[in-house]
Backbone as numpy.savetxt, mean C-alpha at the origin, in Angstrom:
# Nx Ny Nz CAx CAy CAz Cx Cy Cz
15.64 2.09 -34.27 14.27 2.62 -34.25 14.24 3.93 -33.47
13.49 4.90 -33.98 13.42 6.20 -33.34 12.40 6.21 -32.22
12.73 6.95 -31.16 11.80 7.04 -30.01 10.48 7.66 -30.41
10.52 8.63 -31.33 9.27 9.27 -31.72 8.35 8.27 -32.43
8.93 7.29 -33.12 8.12 6.25 -33.77 7.49 5.33 -32.71
8.24 5.06 -31.67 7.69 4.23 -30.58 6.59 4.99 -29.87
6.79 6.28 -29.68 5.76 7.09 -29.05 4.46 7.06 -29.86
4.59 7.18 -31.17 3.41 7.12 -32.04 2.72 5.77 -31.90
3.49 4.71 -31.79 2.93 3.37 -31.66 2.22 3.22 -30.31
2.78 3.81 -29.26 2.12 3.78 -27.96 0.73 4.41 -28.07
0.65 5.57 -28.71 -0.64 6.23 -28.80 -1.61 5.46 -29.69
-1.10 4.90 -30.74 -1.98 4.15 -31.67 -2.60 2.93 -31.00
-1.82 2.26 -30.16 -2.28 1.00 -29.56 -2.89 1.15 -28.16
-2.63 2.27 -27.49 -3.07 2.38 -26.10 -4.07 3.50 -25.82
-4.18 4.49 -26.70 -5.06 5.64 -26.41 -6.50 5.23 -26.11
-7.00 4.24 -26.86 -8.37 3.80 -26.68 -8.60 3.15 -25.31
-7.52 2.65 -24.71 -7.62 1.98 -23.41 -7.47 2.97 -22.28
-6.45 3.83 -22.38 -6.08 4.68 -21.25 -6.37 6.17 -21.45
-6.47 6.61 -22.69 -6.56 8.04 -22.98 -5.17 8.60 -23.30
-5.19 9.65 -24.10 -3.92 10.19 -24.63 -2.98 10.69 -23.55
-3.50 11.39 -22.54 -2.64 11.95 -21.51 -1.95 10.85 -20.69
-2.70 9.81 -20.34 -2.14 8.71 -19.57 -1.08 7.97 -20.36
-1.33 7.78 -21.65 -0.37 7.08 -22.49 0.92 7.90 -22.63
0.77 9.21 -22.78 1.95 10.07 -22.85 2.76 9.93 -21.56
2.09 9.91 -20.44 2.76 9.75 -19.16 3.49 8.41 -19.07
2.85 7.33 -19.52 3.48 6.02 -19.53 4.75 6.04 -20.36
4.67 6.63 -21.55 5.81 6.62 -22.46 7.00 7.34 -21.86
6.78 8.52 -21.31 7.92 9.30 -20.77 8.46 8.65 -19.50
7.59 8.04 -18.72 8.05 7.31 -17.54 8.97 6.17 -17.93
8.59 5.44 -18.97 9.37 4.28 -19.38 10.70 4.67 -20.03
10.71 5.71 -20.86 11.99 6.06 -21.49 12.98 6.62 -20.48
12.43 7.27 -19.43 13.33 7.77 -18.39 13.85 6.61 -17.53
12.96 5.66 -17.25 13.34 4.51 -16.44 14.32 3.61 -17.19
14.06 3.38 -18.48 14.85 2.42 -19.24 16.12 3.03 -19.85
16.01 4.29 -20.28 17.12 4.86 -21.06 17.67 6.16 -20.46
17.15 6.59 -19.28 17.56 7.84 -18.67 17.44 8.98 -19.69
16.30 8.99 -20.39 16.06 9.95 -21.47 14.69 10.56 -21.21
14.63 11.81 -20.81 13.37 12.41 -20.42 12.73 13.23 -21.54
11.61 13.84 -21.21 10.82 14.60 -22.20 11.64 15.76 -22.79
12.41 16.46 -21.96 13.19 17.59 -22.44 14.28 17.12 -23.42
14.95 16.02 -23.08 15.99 15.51 -23.97 15.40 15.08 -25.32
14.19 14.52 -25.30 13.57 14.10 -26.55 13.15 15.31 -27.37
12.74 16.38 -26.72 12.38 17.62 -27.42 13.61 18.22 -28.09
14.76 18.11 -27.42 16.01 18.66 -27.97 16.61 17.75 -29.04
16.27 16.46 -28.98 16.80 15.49 -29.93 15.68 14.61 -30.46
14.77 15.19 -31.25 13.56 14.47 -31.69 13.83 13.28 -32.59
15.03 13.20 -33.14 15.37 12.06 -34.02 16.14 10.97 -33.27
16.12 11.02 -31.94 16.85 10.07 -31.12 16.46 8.64 -31.48
17.49 7.81 -31.74 17.26 6.40 -32.04 17.78 5.53 -30.91
17.21 4.34 -30.79 17.66 3.37 -29.81 17.96 2.05 -30.53
18.69 1.18 -29.87 19.07 -0.10 -30.48 17.87 -1.04 -30.56
18.03 -2.10 -31.34 16.95 -3.09 -31.46 16.64 -3.71 -30.10
17.68 -3.99 -29.36 17.48 -4.58 -28.02 16.69 -3.63 -27.12
17.04 -2.36 -27.17 16.33 -1.36 -26.35 14.87 -1.24 -26.82
14.69 -1.26 -28.15 13.33 -1.17 -28.68 12.50 -2.38 -28.26
13.10 -3.54 -28.27 12.39 -4.76 -27.85 11.93 -4.62 -26.39
12.78 -4.03 -25.57 12.44 -3.86 -24.15 11.24 -2.98 -23.95
11.21 -1.81 -24.59 10.09 -0.91 -24.39 8.82 -1.41 -25.08
8.98 -2.16 -26.17 7.81 -2.71 -26.84 7.19 -3.86 -26.04
8.01 -4.55 -25.27 7.46 -5.56 -24.34 6.62 -4.88 -23.27
7.09 -3.73 -22.82 6.31 -2.95 -21.85 4.99 -2.51 -22.49
5.01 -2.13 -23.74 3.80 -1.75 -24.47 2.81 -2.91 -24.48
3.30 -4.11 -24.76 2.43 -5.29 -24.80 1.80 -5.53 -23.43
2.59 -5.37 -22.38 2.05 -5.57 -21.04 1.00 -4.50 -20.69
1.21 -3.29 -21.14 0.22 -2.24 -20.93 -1.06 -2.52 -21.69
-0.95 -3.10 -22.88 -2.14 -3.49 -23.65 -2.95 -4.53 -22.89
-2.28 -5.35 -22.11 -2.96 -6.34 -21.27 -3.44 -5.75 -19.96
-3.35 -4.42 -19.83 -3.79 -3.66 -18.66 -3.06 -4.06 -17.38
-1.80 -4.42 -17.54 -0.96 -4.63 -16.37 -0.54 -3.28 -15.80
-0.59 -3.08 -14.51 -0.23 -1.77 -13.93 1.20 -1.37 -14.28
1.36 -0.10 -14.58 2.68 0.42 -14.93 3.67 0.20 -13.80
3.19 0.21 -12.55 4.08 0.00 -11.40 4.71 -1.39 -11.41
3.98 -2.40 -11.86 4.53 -3.73 -11.95 5.51 -3.84 -13.09
5.28 -3.06 -14.12 6.21 -3.09 -15.27 7.54 -2.45 -14.93
7.48 -1.31 -14.23 8.74 -0.66 -13.82 9.31 -1.25 -12.55
8.43 -1.93 -11.77 8.88 -2.54 -10.53 8.99 -1.59 -9.37
8.42 -0.37 -9.52 8.54 0.59 -8.43 7.40 1.60 -8.46
7.23 2.26 -7.34 6.22 3.33 -7.23 6.68 4.29 -6.14
5.86 5.31 -5.89 6.17 6.27 -4.84 5.01 6.31 -3.86
5.34 6.43 -2.58 4.31 6.52 -1.52 4.78 7.53 -0.50
3.98 8.55 -0.25 4.30 9.58 0.73 5.68 10.19 0.45
6.01 10.32 -0.83 7.28 10.91 -1.24 8.47 9.99 -1.15
8.24 8.70 -0.83 9.33 7.74 -0.68 9.26 6.68 -1.80
10.41 6.14 -2.21 10.40 5.11 -3.26 10.11 3.72 -2.67
9.34 2.94 -3.43 9.02 1.57 -3.01 9.07 0.64 -4.20
9.68 -0.53 -3.96 9.68 -1.59 -4.95 8.38 -2.39 -4.81
7.80 -2.79 -5.93 6.57 -3.59 -5.91 6.71 -4.75 -6.88
5.94 -5.81 -6.64 5.82 -6.90 -7.59 4.45 -7.53 -7.44
4.23 -8.65 -8.15 2.90 -9.27 -8.16 2.48 -9.83 -6.80
3.39 -9.89 -5.86 3.05 -10.39 -4.50 2.58 -9.27 -3.55
2.62 -8.05 -4.02 2.27 -6.92 -3.17 1.22 -6.05 -3.84
0.32 -5.49 -3.06 -0.58 -4.48 -3.58 0.21 -3.22 -3.92
-0.26 -2.49 -4.91 0.31 -1.20 -5.21 -0.25 -0.18 -4.21
0.59 0.51 -3.46 0.10 1.47 -2.46 -0.83 2.52 -3.07
-1.88 2.86 -2.33 -2.91 3.73 -2.83 -2.86 5.12 -2.13
-3.37 6.16 -2.80 -3.40 7.51 -2.19 -4.19 7.53 -0.89
-5.29 6.76 -0.81 -6.08 6.78 0.43 -5.29 6.23 1.61
-4.36 5.31 1.32 -3.50 4.79 2.40 -2.51 5.85 2.83
-2.09 6.70 1.91 -1.25 7.85 2.29 -1.99 8.75 3.27
-3.30 8.92 3.05 -4.10 9.74 3.95 -4.16 9.13 5.34
-4.27 7.80 5.41 -4.25 7.12 6.70 -2.93 7.33 7.43
-1.85 7.16 6.71 -0.52 7.36 7.29 -0.34 8.80 7.76
-0.78 9.72 6.96 -0.65 11.14 7.34 -1.44 11.43 8.61
-2.63 10.83 8.73 -3.42 11.01 9.94 -2.68 10.53 11.17
-2.04 9.37 11.07 -1.27 8.84 12.20 -0.10 9.75 12.55
0.63 10.18 11.51 1.80 11.03 11.76 1.38 12.35 12.44
0.34 12.97 11.92 -0.11 14.26 12.50 -0.61 14.08 13.93
-1.23 12.94 14.21 -1.75 12.70 15.57 -0.67 12.28 16.55
0.49 11.86 16.04 1.47 11.21 16.88 2.77 11.97 17.09
3.18 12.75 16.11 4.54 13.31 16.16 4.81 14.16 17.40
3.76 14.80 17.94 3.96 15.62 19.15 3.88 14.79 20.43
3.39 13.56 20.33 3.18 12.74 21.52 4.41 11.91 21.90
5.24 11.61 20.92 6.37 10.73 21.18 7.42 11.45 22.00
7.70 10.88 23.15 8.72 11.45 24.03 10.05 10.73 23.80
11.09 11.49 23.72 12.40 10.93 23.42 12.93 10.03 24.54
12.39 10.23 25.76 12.93 9.47 26.89 12.16 8.20 27.19
11.25 7.80 26.33 10.58 6.52 26.56 10.36 5.82 25.23
10.18 4.51 25.29 9.95 3.74 24.07 8.53 3.98 23.57
8.36 3.92 22.27 7.06 4.10 21.64 6.99 3.08 20.52
5.97 2.25 20.53 5.94 1.16 19.57 4.69 1.18 18.70
4.88 0.80 17.45 3.82 0.77 16.45 3.83 -0.59 15.76
2.66 -1.15 15.53 2.52 -2.42 14.81 1.65 -2.21 13.57
2.16 -2.61 12.43 1.42 -2.58 11.15 1.05 -4.01 10.79
-0.22 -4.29 10.66 -0.70 -5.65 10.40 -1.13 -5.78 8.95
-0.50 -6.72 8.23 -0.74 -6.91 6.80 0.05 -5.91 5.99
1.37 -5.94 6.15 2.21 -4.80 5.69 2.41 -4.74 4.18
2.34 -5.86 3.46 2.53 -5.81 2.00 3.89 -5.28 1.62
3.93 -4.18 0.90 5.21 -3.55 0.51 5.95 -2.97 1.69
5.25 -2.85 2.83 5.83 -2.19 3.99 5.59 -0.69 3.96
4.73 -0.20 3.06 4.61 1.25 2.88 4.16 1.97 4.15
3.22 1.38 4.89 2.74 2.04 6.10 3.85 2.04 7.17
4.37 0.86 7.46 5.39 0.74 8.52 6.63 1.56 8.21
7.10 1.50 6.99 8.33 2.19 6.61 8.15 3.70 6.65
7.00 4.18 6.15 6.75 5.60 6.16 6.61 6.14 7.58
5.99 5.36 8.46 5.89 5.75 9.85 7.27 5.79 10.51
8.08 4.78 10.23 9.44 4.73 10.77 10.26 5.92 10.30
10.06 6.30 9.06 10.81 7.42 8.47 10.40 8.73 9.10
9.11 8.90 9.37 8.61 10.19 9.84 8.46 10.26 11.37
8.54 9.11 12.03 8.48 9.08 13.49 9.73 8.32 13.98
10.89 8.91 13.85 12.15 8.19 14.07 12.35 7.67 15.47
11.63 8.17 16.45 11.77 7.69 17.83 10.92 6.46 18.10
10.12 6.06 17.14 9.22 4.90 17.35 9.92 3.60 16.96
9.60 2.54 17.68 9.99 1.19 17.30 8.83 0.60 16.49
9.09 0.26 15.25 8.03 -0.17 14.36 8.15 -1.65 14.03
7.03 -2.37 14.18 6.92 -3.77 13.84 5.94 -3.89 12.67
6.12 -4.92 11.84 5.19 -5.16 10.74 5.07 -6.66 10.47
3.86 -7.09 10.18 3.61 -8.51 9.94 2.87 -8.70 8.64
3.06 -9.88 8.04 2.32 -10.26 6.85 2.34 -11.79 6.76
1.29 -12.35 6.16 1.19 -13.80 5.99 2.05 -14.29 4.84
2.39 -13.40 3.92 3.13 -13.76 2.71 4.65 -13.59 2.90
5.39 -14.67 2.73 6.84 -14.60 2.82 7.40 -13.71 1.71
6.77 -13.79 0.53 7.23 -12.98 -0.61 7.03 -11.49 -0.33
5.90 -11.15 0.28 5.65 -9.76 0.61 6.62 -9.27 1.67
6.90 -10.09 2.67 7.88 -9.73 3.70 9.25 -9.47 3.07
9.62 -10.30 2.12 10.91 -10.11 1.43 10.97 -8.78 0.72
9.90 -8.40 0.05 9.86 -7.11 -0.65 9.85 -5.96 0.36
9.12 -6.12 1.46 9.07 -5.08 2.48 10.45 -4.84 3.10
11.20 -5.91 3.34 12.56 -5.77 3.88 13.45 -5.01 2.89
13.29 -5.31 1.61 14.03 -4.59 0.57 13.70 -3.10 0.59
12.40 -2.80 0.80 11.98 -1.39 0.83 12.47 -0.67 2.08
12.55 -1.38 3.20 13.09 -0.76 4.41 14.55 -0.40 4.22
15.32 -1.28 3.57 16.72 -0.97 3.29 16.85 0.19 2.31
15.97 0.19 1.32 15.96 1.27 0.31 15.75 2.63 0.94
14.90 2.66 1.98 14.57 3.92 2.63 15.33 4.14 3.93
16.29 3.26 4.19 17.22 3.43 5.31 16.49 3.57 6.66
15.54 2.65 6.92 14.86 2.63 8.20 14.89 1.22 8.76
14.71 1.13 10.07 14.66 -0.17 10.75 13.22 -0.50 11.09
12.77 -1.65 10.61 11.44 -2.18 10.92 11.61 -3.64 11.25
10.98 -4.13 12.31 11.05 -5.54 12.67 9.91 -6.26 11.94
10.28 -7.07 10.93 9.26 -7.77 10.13 9.07 -9.19 10.67
7.81 -9.61 10.71 7.46 -10.92 11.23 6.46 -11.56 10.26
6.73 -12.80 9.87 5.82 -13.54 9.02 4.86 -14.34 9.88
3.56 -14.00 9.81 2.56 -14.75 10.56 1.17 -14.45 10.00
0.23 -15.32 10.34 -1.15 -15.19 9.87 -1.97 -14.46 10.92
-2.58 -13.36 10.57 -3.31 -12.57 11.56 -4.53 -13.31 12.07
-4.95 -14.37 11.40 -6.09 -15.15 11.85 -5.69 -16.33 12.75
-4.39 -16.54 12.92 -3.88 -17.65 13.76 -3.61 -17.11 15.16
-4.63 -17.17 16.02 -4.53 -16.57 17.35 -3.40 -17.16 18.17
-3.21 -18.48 18.12 -2.18 -19.11 18.90 -0.79 -18.62 18.51
-0.55 -18.49 17.21 0.73 -17.98 16.74 0.96 -16.55 17.21
-0.09 -15.73 17.14 0.02 -14.35 17.58 0.36 -14.26 19.07
-0.32 -15.06 19.86 -0.10 -15.01 21.32 1.33 -15.38 21.66
1.91 -16.32 20.90 3.28 -16.73 21.16 4.27 -15.64 20.71
4.11 -15.16 19.48 5.08 -14.24 18.91 5.03 -12.85 19.53
3.89 -12.48 20.11 3.75 -11.15 20.68 3.49 -11.18 22.18
3.87 -12.26 22.82 3.58 -12.42 24.24 4.22 -11.35 25.10
5.39 -10.88 24.72 6.14 -9.92 25.56 5.96 -8.47 25.08
5.10 -8.24 24.10 5.02 -6.93 23.49 3.68 -6.26 23.75
3.71 -4.97 23.92 2.51 -4.14 23.89 2.81 -2.95 23.01
1.77 -2.33 22.46 1.97 -1.29 21.45 1.20 -0.02 21.82
1.73 1.11 21.37 1.04 2.37 21.53 0.06 2.60 20.38
0.42 2.08 19.21 -0.43 2.22 18.02 -0.44 0.88 17.28
-1.62 0.47 16.84 -1.76 -0.64 15.90 -2.50 -0.09 14.70
-2.01 -0.39 13.51 -2.62 0.09 12.28 -2.73 -1.08 11.30
-3.80 -1.09 10.51 -3.94 -2.15 9.53 -4.76 -1.69 8.33
-4.35 -2.15 7.18 -5.13 -2.02 5.92 -5.31 -3.45 5.40
-6.22 -4.21 6.04 -6.36 -5.63 5.69 -7.26 -5.81 4.45
-7.40 -7.03 3.96 -8.35 -7.27 2.86 -9.76 -6.85 3.26
-10.43 -6.07 2.41 -11.78 -5.62 2.78 -12.74 -5.54 1.59
-12.30 -5.89 0.40 -13.18 -5.83 -0.77 -14.02 -7.11 -0.82
-15.33 -6.96 -0.80 -16.20 -8.12 -0.85 -16.25 -8.69 -2.26
-16.48 -9.99 -2.35 -16.56 -10.65 -3.65 -17.59 -9.96 -4.56
-18.69 -9.49 -3.97 -19.74 -8.87 -4.76 -19.30 -7.55 -5.39
-18.19 -7.00 -4.89 -17.68 -5.72 -5.42 -16.68 -5.90 -6.53
-16.37 -7.13 -6.88 -15.40 -7.37 -7.96 -15.79 -6.68 -9.26
-17.10 -6.70 -9.55 -17.57 -6.15 -10.81 -17.31 -4.64 -10.92
-17.06 -3.98 -9.79 -16.78 -2.54 -9.81 -15.29 -2.25 -10.05
-14.46 -3.27 -10.03 -13.01 -3.06 -10.08 -12.53 -3.06 -11.52
-11.49 -2.27 -11.75 -10.88 -2.18 -13.07 -10.05 -3.44 -13.34
-9.96 -3.83 -14.61 -9.19 -5.05 -14.95 -7.74 -5.00 -14.52
-7.13 -3.80 -14.55 -5.72 -3.74 -14.18 -5.47 -4.13 -12.73
-6.47 -3.90 -11.87 -6.39 -4.35 -10.47 -6.82 -5.80 -10.33
-7.99 -6.10 -10.87 -8.60 -7.41 -10.71 -7.72 -8.53 -11.28
-7.09 -8.27 -12.39 -6.34 -9.31 -13.08 -4.87 -9.38 -12.73
-4.40 -8.45 -11.86 -2.97 -8.40 -11.60 -2.59 -8.37 -10.12
-3.34 -7.65 -9.31 -2.93 -7.51 -7.92 -3.36 -8.74 -7.10
-2.61 -9.07 -6.04 -2.85 -10.32 -5.31 -4.21 -10.35 -4.59
-5.04 -11.31 -4.97 -6.36 -11.42 -4.38 -6.31 -11.71 -2.89
-5.23 -12.36 -2.44 -5.07 -12.64 -1.02 -5.10 -11.37 -0.20
-4.61 -10.27 -0.76 -4.53 -9.00 -0.05 -5.75 -8.09 -0.30
-6.65 -8.55 -1.18 -7.77 -7.70 -1.56 -9.13 -8.14 -1.02
-9.45 -9.44 -1.18 -10.83 -9.89 -1.06 -11.16 -10.64 0.21
-12.42 -10.49 0.60 -13.02 -11.26 1.69 -14.36 -11.80 1.21
-14.84 -12.84 1.87 -16.11 -13.42 1.50 -17.26 -12.49 1.87
-18.29 -12.47 1.03 -19.43 -11.59 1.28 -20.07 -11.86 2.64
-20.06 -13.14 3.06 -20.75 -13.52 4.30 -20.01 -13.07 5.55
-18.71 -12.77 5.42 -17.92 -12.39 6.60 -16.93 -11.29 6.24
-17.43 -10.12 5.85 -16.54 -9.06 5.33 -15.63 -8.44 6.37
-15.98 -8.63 7.67 -15.16 -8.03 8.72 -14.23 -9.05 9.37
-13.99 -10.15 8.68 -13.18 -11.25 9.23 -11.88 -10.75 9.83
-11.10 -10.01 9.08 -9.80 -9.57 9.56 -9.94 -8.47 10.63
-10.90 -7.60 10.46 -11.10 -6.54 11.45 -11.49 -7.10 12.81
-12.29 -8.17 12.82 -12.69 -8.78 14.10 -11.45 -9.33 14.82
-10.60 -10.06 14.08 -9.42 -10.64 14.68 -8.47 -9.56 15.17
-8.27 -8.52 14.39 -7.32 -7.46 14.75 -7.86 -6.64 15.93
-9.14 -6.37 15.95 -9.73 -5.59 17.06 -9.58 -6.34 18.37
-9.79 -7.65 18.36 -9.64 -8.44 19.60 -8.18 -8.46 20.04
-7.29 -8.63 19.06 -5.86 -8.61 19.35 -5.45 -7.25 19.94
-5.97 -6.18 19.33 -5.61 -4.83 19.77 -6.12 -4.56 21.19
-7.28 -5.09 21.53 -7.82 -4.91 22.87 -6.87 -5.52 23.90
-6.19 -6.63 23.53 -5.28 -7.29 24.45 -3.88 -6.66 24.45
-3.43 -6.16 23.29 -2.02 -5.82 23.15 -1.73 -4.32 23.05
-2.75 -3.48 23.02 -2.50 -2.05 23.06 -2.32 -1.60 24.50
-1.44 -0.62 24.68 -1.30 0.02 25.98 -2.61 0.71 26.33
-2.82 1.03 27.59 -3.98 1.81 27.98 -3.97 3.13 27.22
-5.12 3.47 26.62 -5.28 4.66 25.77 -4.49 4.57 24.47
-4.05 3.33 24.14 -3.43 3.12 22.83 -4.42 3.32 21.71
-3.91 3.56 20.51 -4.77 3.92 19.37 -4.75 2.83 18.31
-5.93 2.57 17.76 -6.11 1.60 16.68 -6.59 2.34 15.44
-5.90 2.13 14.33 -6.25 2.78 13.07 -6.52 1.72 12.01
-7.58 1.94 11.23 -7.93 1.03 10.13 -8.16 1.82 8.84
-7.77 1.23 7.71 -8.36 1.61 6.44 -9.52 0.63 6.22
-10.68 1.13 5.76 -11.87 0.30 5.74 -12.61 0.36 4.39
-13.52 -0.57 4.23 -14.43 -0.56 3.10 -15.41 0.59 3.27
-15.53 1.42 2.26 -16.36 2.62 2.36 -17.83 2.35 2.68
-18.29 1.11 2.41 -19.68 0.79 2.62 -19.97 0.21 4.01
-18.93 0.04 4.81 -19.10 -0.69 6.08 -18.68 0.16 7.29
-18.82 1.45 7.18 -18.42 2.33 8.27 -19.21 2.10 9.56
-20.54 1.99 9.47 -21.36 1.81 10.66 -21.03 0.48 11.34
-20.85 -0.57 10.53 -20.51 -1.86 11.09 -19.14 -1.83 11.77
-18.23 -1.07 11.25 -16.91 -0.99 11.86 -16.95 -0.21 13.18
-17.75 0.83 13.24 -17.90 1.56 14.50 -18.45 0.63 15.57
-19.46 -0.13 15.22 -20.06 -1.06 16.17 -19.04 -2.12 16.63
-18.21 -2.56 15.71 -17.21 -3.58 16.04 -16.21 -3.03 17.05
-15.75 -1.81 16.87 -14.80 -1.24 17.82 -15.43 -0.99 19.18
-16.70 -0.57 19.17 -17.40 -0.38 20.43 -17.51 -1.68 21.21
-17.74 -2.77 20.49 -17.85 -4.08 21.12 -16.53 -4.57 21.69
-15.43 -4.04 21.20 -14.10 -4.51 21.60 -13.34 -3.50 22.46
-14.09 -2.71 23.22 -13.48 -1.92 24.29 -12.74 -0.68 23.78
-13.28 -0.07 22.71 -12.67 1.16 22.20 -13.64 2.33 22.39
-13.06 3.50 22.59 -13.84 4.73 22.78 -13.35 5.82 21.83
-14.01 6.95 21.87 -13.62 8.11 21.01 -13.42 7.66 19.56
-14.35 6.89 19.06 -14.20 6.32 17.72 -14.51 7.40 16.67
-13.61 7.54 15.71 -13.75 8.55 14.68 -13.75 7.88 13.31
-14.79 8.14 12.52 -14.86 7.69 11.14 -14.52 8.87 10.25
-13.48 8.73 9.45 -13.00 9.84 8.64 -13.09 9.53 7.14
-13.33 10.58 6.36 -13.44 10.42 4.91 -12.12 10.73 4.24
-11.90 10.11 3.08 -10.72 10.42 2.30 -10.98 11.60 1.37
-10.04 11.86 0.51 -10.11 13.02 -0.41 -11.36 12.96 -1.28
-11.82 11.75 -1.57 -13.01 11.57 -2.45 -14.31 11.51 -1.64
-14.25 11.85 -0.35 -15.39 11.88 0.55 -16.01 10.48 0.74
-15.15 9.51 0.75 -15.58 8.15 1.05 -15.15 7.80 2.48
-16.03 7.11 3.22 -15.68 6.67 4.54 -14.55 5.65 4.44
-13.33 6.04 4.83 -12.18 5.19 4.50 -11.25 4.96 5.69
-11.31 5.79 6.72 -10.39 5.64 7.86 -11.17 5.59 9.15
-10.69 4.78 10.08 -11.33 4.66 11.39 -10.24 4.68 12.45
-10.53 5.43 13.51 -9.62 5.50 14.64 -10.39 5.25 15.92
-9.81 4.45 16.81 -10.39 4.23 18.12 -9.30 4.22 19.19
-9.68 4.58 20.42 -8.77 4.59 21.55 -9.19 3.51 22.54
-8.23 2.72 22.95 -8.54 1.66 23.92 -8.97 2.26 25.24
-10.06 1.71 25.79 -10.54 2.19 27.10 -9.56 1.85 28.21
């Protein structure tokens, strides 16, 4: 079967769902990933044929795309802050707004880290490990810890740390289990704590695209409408106990709950609280300094 015929089939079956440009992008991404055959090679060899087995593989990907499964889950990888990351159904796909959060931390921190003293960072709810690993890569003098409740997510995060050649101490624990936290972190204090916990309220499900709603892990996405700050409350209290004096707490937040989040940090002994917008001018990042 010729690749140009498969490309035509991609457009015929997917354009109405994704649009022509997105479908073209999917097709070239897949042929490069599966066959090491890029757009230029196809232009130079427009009659390029592949075997039946190869055709079956890419057509299975087409079927998964028709079901609106994210392309990142189909290829098993994505990019975050210029670094490669493996993903699967147990991990959220890293988002551009989370890159903005990481960049904020890096820009605020890189000049502060002194080579002659330890500097520690904790990422709570690490998922793929994208926050912790990117910080470890860009702040090499920091000791980075990361936790998640999902053993499967921790496994993928460890794989990503090895892929990016950084050291991160991964710990499996539930951020809502205070007794477990007190035991596992009894001897540790941190200069920075960062978290992108579940923050999408159930009532907001109707605003989400099917590719997210039907594929990404709900455990990492949703909170009950009645208690949308559940994880932030637990983490803020933990941070008040475990941050060094003048340590910094960073959150990615629900764009609709900025005022509530500022009040929460004020209640938990934080000062100089900054609510920052992302590229789309949504209230998405929060920073506070421990008093």
